[in-house]
C-alpha positions as CSV (number, residue, x, y, z in Angstrom):
1,M,0.2,-0.1,-0.1
2,S,1.3,3.1,-1.1
3,Q,1.8,6.0,1.8
4,S,-0.3,8.1,0.2
5,H,-3.0,5.8,-0.1
6,S,-2.2,4.9,3.6
7,L,-2.7,8.6,4.6
8,Q,-6.0,9.0,2.9
9,K,-7.6,5.8,4.4
10,L,-6.4,7.3,8.2
11,A,-8.0,10.5,7.3
12,K,-11.3,8.7,6.2
13,G,-11.0,6.4,9.2
14,R,-10.7,9.2,11.5
15,Q,-13.4,11.4,10.2
16,K,-16.2,8.5,10.9
17,Q,-19.4,11.3,10.5
18,E,-17.9,12.0,7.3
19,T,-20.7,12.7,4.8
20,K,-21.0,12.5,0.6
21,I,-20.8,16.4,0.1
22,R,-24.1,17.1,-2.0
23,I,-24.7,21.1,-2.1
24,E,-28.5,21.5,-2.8
25,L,-29.7,24.8,-2.9
26,T,-33.2,26.2,-1.8
27,E,-35.4,27.7,-4.4
28,Q,-34.4,30.7,-2.5
29,Q,-30.9,30.4,-3.1
30,K,-31.7,29.9,-6.6
31,R,-33.8,33.1,-7.0
32,E,-30.6,35.1,-5.3
33,I,-28.4,33.4,-7.4
34,K,-30.9,34.1,-10.5
35,Q,-30.7,37.6,-9.4
36,A,-26.8,37.9,-9.4
37,F,-26.8,36.3,-12.9
38,D,-29.1,38.8,-14.2
39,L,-26.9,41.8,-13.0
40,F,-24.4,40.3,-15.9
41,D,-26.9,39.7,-18.5
42,T,-26.9,43.1,-19.5
43,D,-28.6,42.4,-23.0
44,G,-31.4,40.0,-21.8
45,T,-30.7,37.2,-23.4
46,G,-30.8,34.8,-21.0
47,K,-26.6,34.3,-21.2
48,I,-23.4,36.1,-19.9
49,D,-19.9,36.5,-21.7
50,A,-17.4,34.0,-20.3
51,K,-15.2,37.1,-19.5
52,E,-18.0,37.9,-17.0
53,I,-17.9,34.9,-14.8
54,K,-15.0,35.9,-12.6
55,V,-16.9,38.7,-11.8
56,A,-19.8,36.9,-11.0
57,L,-17.8,34.8,-8.9
58,R,-16.4,37.3,-7.0
59,A,-19.4,39.2,-6.3
60,L,-20.4,35.6,-4.8
61,G,-17.7,35.3,-2.6
62,F,-15.2,33.0,-4.6
63,E,-11.4,34.0,-5.7
64,P,-10.6,32.0,-8.9
65,K,-6.9,32.4,-10.1
66,K,-6.4,32.9,-13.7
67,E,-5.7,29.1,-14.4
68,E,-8.5,28.3,-12.4
69,M,-10.7,30.8,-14.8
70,K,-9.3,29.1,-17.9
71,K,-10.3,25.7,-16.8
72,I,-13.4,27.2,-15.8
73,I,-14.5,28.7,-18.8
74,S,-13.5,25.5,-20.8
75,E,-15.4,23.0,-18.7
76,V,-18.8,25.5,-19.0
77,D,-18.4,27.0,-21.9
78,K,-19.1,23.6,-23.8
79,D,-20.1,24.9,-27.0
80,G,-17.1,27.4,-27.5
81,S,-19.7,30.7,-28.1
82,G,-17.8,32.7,-25.0
83,T,-21.0,32.9,-23.2
84,V,-23.2,30.1,-20.7
85,D,-26.7,30.3,-19.7
86,F,-28.4,30.5,-16.3
87,N,-28.2,26.7,-15.6
88,E,-24.4,26.4,-16.6
89,F,-23.4,28.7,-14.4
90,L,-25.4,27.5,-11.7
91,D,-23.8,24.1,-12.4
92,L,-20.8,25.7,-11.9
93,L,-21.7,27.4,-8.7
94,I,-23.0,24.1,-6.8
95,R,-19.5,23.0,-8.1
96,K,-17.7,25.6,-6.7
97,M,-19.5,25.3,-3.2
98,G,-18.9,22.0,-3.1
99,E,-14.9,22.3,-3.6
100,K,-14.9,24.9,-1.0
101,D,-17.0,22.6,1.3
102,S,-14.4,19.9,0.5
103,K,-11.9,22.0,1.7
104,E,-13.3,22.2,5.0
105,E,-13.8,19.0,5.8
106,T,-10.3,18.2,4.9
107,L,-9.1,20.8,7.6
108,K,-11.5,19.2,9.8
109,A,-9.8,15.9,9.1
110,F,-6.6,17.6,9.8
111,K,-7.6,18.6,13.2
112,L,-8.8,15.3,14.1
113,F,-5.4,13.9,13.6
114,D,-3.9,16.9,15.8
115,V,-5.4,15.9,18.9
116,S,-2.9,17.9,20.8
117,N,-3.6,21.3,19.0
118,K,0.2,21.8,17.7
119,N,-1.1,22.6,13.9
120,M,1.4,19.2,13.5
121,I,0.3,15.7,12.9
122,S,3.0,13.8,15.1
123,F,4.1,10.3,14.7
124,D,2.4,9.7,18.0
125,N,-1.1,11.2,16.8
126,L,-0.7,9.0,13.5
127,K,-0.2,5.8,15.5
128,A,-3.0,6.4,17.7
129,V,-5.4,7.2,14.7
130,A,-4.1,3.8,13.2
131,Q,-5.2,2.2,16.5
132,D,-8.1,3.8,16.8
133,I,-9.5,2.8,13.2
134,G,-8.3,-0.9,13.7
135,E,-5.3,-0.1,11.5
136,N,-2.6,-2.5,12.0
137,M,0.3,-0.4,10.7
138,T,3.9,-0.8,11.6
139,D,6.2,2.1,13.0
140,E,8.2,1.6,10.3
141,E,5.2,2.0,7.9
142,L,3.8,5.0,9.7
143,M,7.3,6.9,9.6
144,E,7.4,6.0,5.7
145,M,3.9,7.7,5.4
146,L,5.6,10.7,7.6
147,E,8.4,10.9,5.2
148,F,6.4,11.0,2.0
149,A,4.4,13.4,3.1
150,T,7.5,15.8,4.2
151,R,9.8,15.0,1.4
152,M,9.4,18.1,-0.4
153,R,10.3,20.6,2.5
154,S,12.6,23.4,1.7
155,K,16.0,22.4,3.6
156,E,15.1,25.8,5.7
157,K,11.7,23.9,7.1
158,K,13.6,20.6,7.2
159,D,16.0,22.4,9.5
160,K,13.4,24.0,11.9
161,L,10.5,21.5,11.9
162,D,10.3,17.8,13.6
163,P,11.0,15.0,11.0
164,K,8.6,12.8,12.5
165,A,5.3,15.1,11.9
166,I,3.7,17.1,9.3
167,T,2.1,20.6,9.2
168,E,-1.4,21.7,8.0
169,E,-0.1,22.8,4.8
170,E,1.8,19.8,3.9
171,F,-1.7,17.8,4.8
172,M,-3.5,19.8,2.6
173,K,-0.8,19.6,-0.3
174,L,-1.1,15.8,0.1
175,M,-5.1,15.5,0.2
176,K,-5.2,17.6,-2.7
177,K,-2.4,15.9,-4.8
178,C,-4.4,12.8,-3.7
179,N,-7.8,14.5,-4.9
180,L,-9.5,14.7,-1.5
181,Y,-10.3,17.9,-2.1
């Protein structure tokens, strides 16, 4: 079993109350999103310019980066017309809301590991989680997981941080790399 897979399994096991994230909007929320959409549909065609998506997303509390916007536009503007209709925009928002919730859930998982509240997952934390969920892992396997998660540390961080612990940032990067958020 790979180190990243082992850490994923422990994260999922520790978060026993984890639920599949499914965003369902109320009719009121849909109306509010429609009102925001209509603000950008200045000519009343029922479509907004793909370039205005970024402005609309920012108005709704999202901060997409340039590369992310390129990906979003290619996904949403399927016919290449340069415009998106309300349903495409709504699908995009639901996806973005799910991503936001997923990141929050991943942060909660980190905090479940970090029982000592040091913003680090130590070897002892990892061992306790493995035991809690009935995962029989050797100390060597647990150390391999920590080494895998910390292998990209800069020399400066290697000198300052405990080699037997991973930071929240390292945990989040690993979970993102493993497509867990």
